[in-house]
N, CA, C and O of each residue as an XYZ file, in Angstrom:
256
protein
N      86.302    203.464    -56.011
C      85.548    202.666    -54.782
C      85.191    201.166    -55.248
O      85.439    200.228    -54.491
N      84.624    200.968    -56.469
C      84.397    199.675    -56.841
C      85.327    198.824    -56.895
O      85.210    197.687    -56.439
N      86.388    199.277    -57.470
C      87.507    198.512    -57.426
C      87.894    197.940    -56.194
O      88.221    196.755    -56.128
N      87.880    198.779    -55.093
C      88.238    198.068    -53.855
C      87.408    196.641    -53.272
O      87.843    195.639    -52.705
N      85.913    197.073    -53.720
C      85.084    196.206    -53.309
C      85.023    194.928    -54.292
O      84.307    193.994    -53.932
N      85.740    194.823    -55.533
C      85.673    193.868    -56.375
C      87.056    193.115    -55.771
O      87.085    191.884    -55.759
N      87.935    193.716    -55.386
C      89.224    193.139    -54.953
C      88.812    192.413    -53.491
O      89.178    191.267    -53.232
N      88.216    193.013    -52.812
C      87.595    192.546    -51.498
C      87.153    191.301    -51.624
O      87.658    190.375    -50.988
N      85.956    191.114    -52.630
C      84.879    190.137    -52.646
C      85.863    189.030    -53.237
O      85.918    187.963    -52.626
N      86.617    189.196    -54.336
C      87.379    188.090    -55.175
C      88.720    187.736    -54.338
O      89.032    186.550    -54.454
N      89.326    188.279    -53.762
C      90.490    188.127    -52.825
C      90.352    187.693    -51.581
O      91.119    186.800    -51.221
N      89.599    188.082    -50.865
C      89.568    188.109    -49.179
C      88.259    187.194    -48.677
O      88.294    186.203    -47.948
N      87.164    187.795    -49.253
C      85.660    187.087    -48.333
C      85.662    185.636    -48.757
O      85.643    185.388    -49.962
N      85.682    184.748    -47.952
C      85.336    183.282    -47.979
C      84.232    183.064    -49.016
O      83.425    183.992    -49.070
N      84.035    182.112    -49.795
C      82.941    181.760    -50.731
C      81.605    181.507    -49.806
O      80.470    181.868    -50.115
N      81.969    180.829    -48.638
C      80.772    180.406    -47.878
C      80.362    181.635    -46.938
O      79.366    181.452    -46.237
N      80.954    182.747    -46.853
C      80.374    183.681    -45.902
C      80.998    183.816    -44.792
O      82.032    183.152    -44.872
N      80.916    184.328    -43.793
C      81.261    184.670    -42.454
C      80.405    183.888    -41.557
O      79.309    183.505    -41.969
N      80.799    183.615    -40.373
C      79.963    182.713    -39.499
C      79.114    183.686    -38.549
O      78.000    183.380    -38.125
N      79.829    185.011    -38.235
C      79.347    185.994    -37.537
C      79.764    187.153    -37.804
O      80.894    187.286    -38.274
N      78.859    188.361    -37.538
C      79.190    189.682    -38.130
C      80.289    190.064    -37.557
O      81.001    190.807    -38.234
N      80.765    189.692    -36.174
C      82.203    190.317    -35.382
C      83.390    189.582    -36.194
O      84.470    190.157    -36.325
N      83.178    188.364    -36.709
C      84.222    187.709    -37.585
C      84.384    188.526    -38.816
O      85.497    188.869    -39.215
N      83.180    188.867    -39.471
C      83.359    189.553    -40.779
C      84.002    190.957    -40.566
O      84.799    191.395    -41.395
N      83.660    191.644    -39.478
C      84.202    193.146    -39.352
C      85.556    193.162    -38.907
O      86.269    194.138    -39.142
N      86.026    192.036    -38.203
C      87.561    191.912    -37.861
C      88.123    191.396    -39.284
O      89.146    192.038    -39.524
N      87.922    190.742    -40.022
C      88.563    190.223    -41.297
C      88.461    191.321    -42.319
O      89.440    191.683    -42.972
N      87.303    191.827    -42.444
C      87.432    193.032    -43.369
C      88.001    194.442    -43.140
O      88.360    195.262    -43.984
N      88.000    194.537    -41.685
C      88.998    195.694    -41.326
C      90.410    195.242    -41.689
O      91.057    195.907    -42.499
N      90.849    194.294    -41.206
C      92.123    193.795    -41.441
C      92.670    194.037    -43.033
O      93.708    194.603    -43.379
N      91.701    193.463    -43.820
C      91.948    193.683    -45.342
C      92.030    195.134    -45.790
O      92.969    195.585    -46.446
N      90.966    195.833    -45.383
C      91.050    197.258    -45.836
C      92.166    198.100    -45.219
O      92.693    199.001    -45.871
N      92.462    197.866    -44.195
C      93.191    198.728    -43.215
C      94.679    198.569    -43.295
O      95.475    199.498    -43.153
N      95.051    197.089    -43.577
C      96.453    196.619    -43.494
C      96.670    196.071    -44.919
O      97.607    196.585    -45.529
N      95.943    195.091    -45.567
C      96.411    194.474    -46.691
C      96.337    195.257    -47.823
O      97.209    195.382    -48.683
N      95.100    195.852    -47.775
C      94.808    196.712    -49.430
C      95.765    197.907    -49.110
O      96.607    198.161    -49.972
N      95.744    198.554    -48.153
C      96.384    199.858    -48.009
C      98.007    199.707    -47.957
O      98.760    200.544    -48.455
N      98.355    198.764    -47.422
C      99.888    198.695    -46.943
C     100.707    197.686    -47.605
O     101.880    197.931    -47.888
N     100.127    196.503    -47.884
C     100.767    195.246    -48.328
C     100.551    195.183    -49.941
O     101.526    195.107    -50.688
N      99.317    195.217    -50.395
C      99.014    194.593    -51.652
C      99.432    195.619    -52.804
O      99.202    196.813    -52.612
N      99.967    195.255    -53.854
C     100.704    195.893    -54.662
C      99.318    196.466    -55.743
O      98.306    195.816    -56.003
N      99.587    197.547    -56.124
C      98.648    198.316    -57.189
C      99.393    198.526    -58.508
O     100.523    199.015    -58.534
N      98.746    198.150    -59.575
C      99.383    198.342    -60.715
C      99.325    199.794    -61.240
O     100.080    200.220    -62.114
N      98.399    200.484    -60.651
C      98.166    201.979    -60.913
C      99.335    202.869    -60.464
O      99.712    203.899    -61.024
N      99.935    202.199    -59.161
C     100.870    202.926    -58.605
C     102.403    202.200    -58.897
O     103.394    202.367    -58.187
N     102.345    201.541    -59.854
C     103.704    200.831    -60.350
C     104.074    199.906    -59.218
O     105.213    199.912    -58.751
N     103.076    199.072    -58.753
C     103.254    197.967    -57.802
C     103.327    198.410    -56.426
O     103.458    197.541    -55.564
N     103.261    199.645    -56.081
C     103.377    200.024    -54.784
C     101.965    200.289    -54.102
O     101.053    200.854    -54.705
N     101.859    199.817    -52.740
C     100.428    200.041    -52.176
C     100.279    201.501    -52.024
O     101.144    202.374    -51.962
N      98.720    201.590    -51.966
C      98.526    203.021    -51.794
C      98.974    203.706    -50.667
O      99.077    204.915    -50.875
N      99.245    203.379    -49.656
C      99.692    204.150    -48.364
C     101.067    204.518    -48.572
O     101.520    205.580    -48.144
N     101.710    203.724    -49.180
C     103.308    203.808    -49.561
C     103.433    204.748    -50.526
O     104.336    205.582    -50.455
N     102.539    204.732    -51.554
C     102.616    205.950    -52.733
C     102.309    207.173    -52.197
O     102.838    208.183    -52.662
N     101.453    207.236    -51.195
C     100.756    208.640    -50.560
C     102.145    209.027    -49.904
O     102.655    210.113    -50.181
N     102.829    208.038    -48.932
C     104.172    208.699    -48.220
C     105.142    209.375    -49.252
O     105.619    210.490    -49.043
N     105.354    208.781    -50.155
C     106.005    209.479    -51.396
C     105.679    210.698    -51.740
O     106.506    211.602    -51.857
N     104.271    210.841    -51.958
C     104.036    212.175    -52.495
C     104.061    213.050    -51.160
O     104.230    214.257    -51.329
N     103.938    212.669    -50.089
C     103.906    213.756    -48.880
C     105.386    214.180    -48.725
O     105.714    215.326    -48.415
N     106.136    213.312    -48.931
C     107.775    213.746    -48.852
C     107.930    214.567    -50.144
O     108.727    215.499    -50.037
N     107.434    214.445    -51.149
C     108.016    215.389    -52.320
C     107.385    216.845    -52.101
O     107.937    217.890    -52.445
N     106.002    216.731    -51.404
C     105.114    218.041    -51.442
C     105.613    218.639    -49.897
O     105.034    219.667    -49.545
N     106.382    218.215    -49.191
C     106.586    218.649    -47.893
C     105.376    218.714    -46.635
O     105.371    219.408    -45.618
N     104.447    217.793    -47.088
C     103.495    217.673    -46.152
C     103.763    216.464    -45.110
O     104.133    215.359    -45.507
N     103.563    216.740    -43.853
C     103.936    215.626    -43.120
C     102.814    215.101    -42.318
O     102.974    214.110    -41.605
């Protein structure tokens, strides 16, 4: 979990912060649910985003 927040702070959050809580919620939700899980390559998964790596595991295990 610490790695997620480190990546979030270093890659996504603007240095000056957000203007409003709503803007922060929208931006951080996008980062966590879309970019981090589906687009951002992860070294641990051989360059595959976590959600894609999990899909591969589910296919192998027969879980849908």
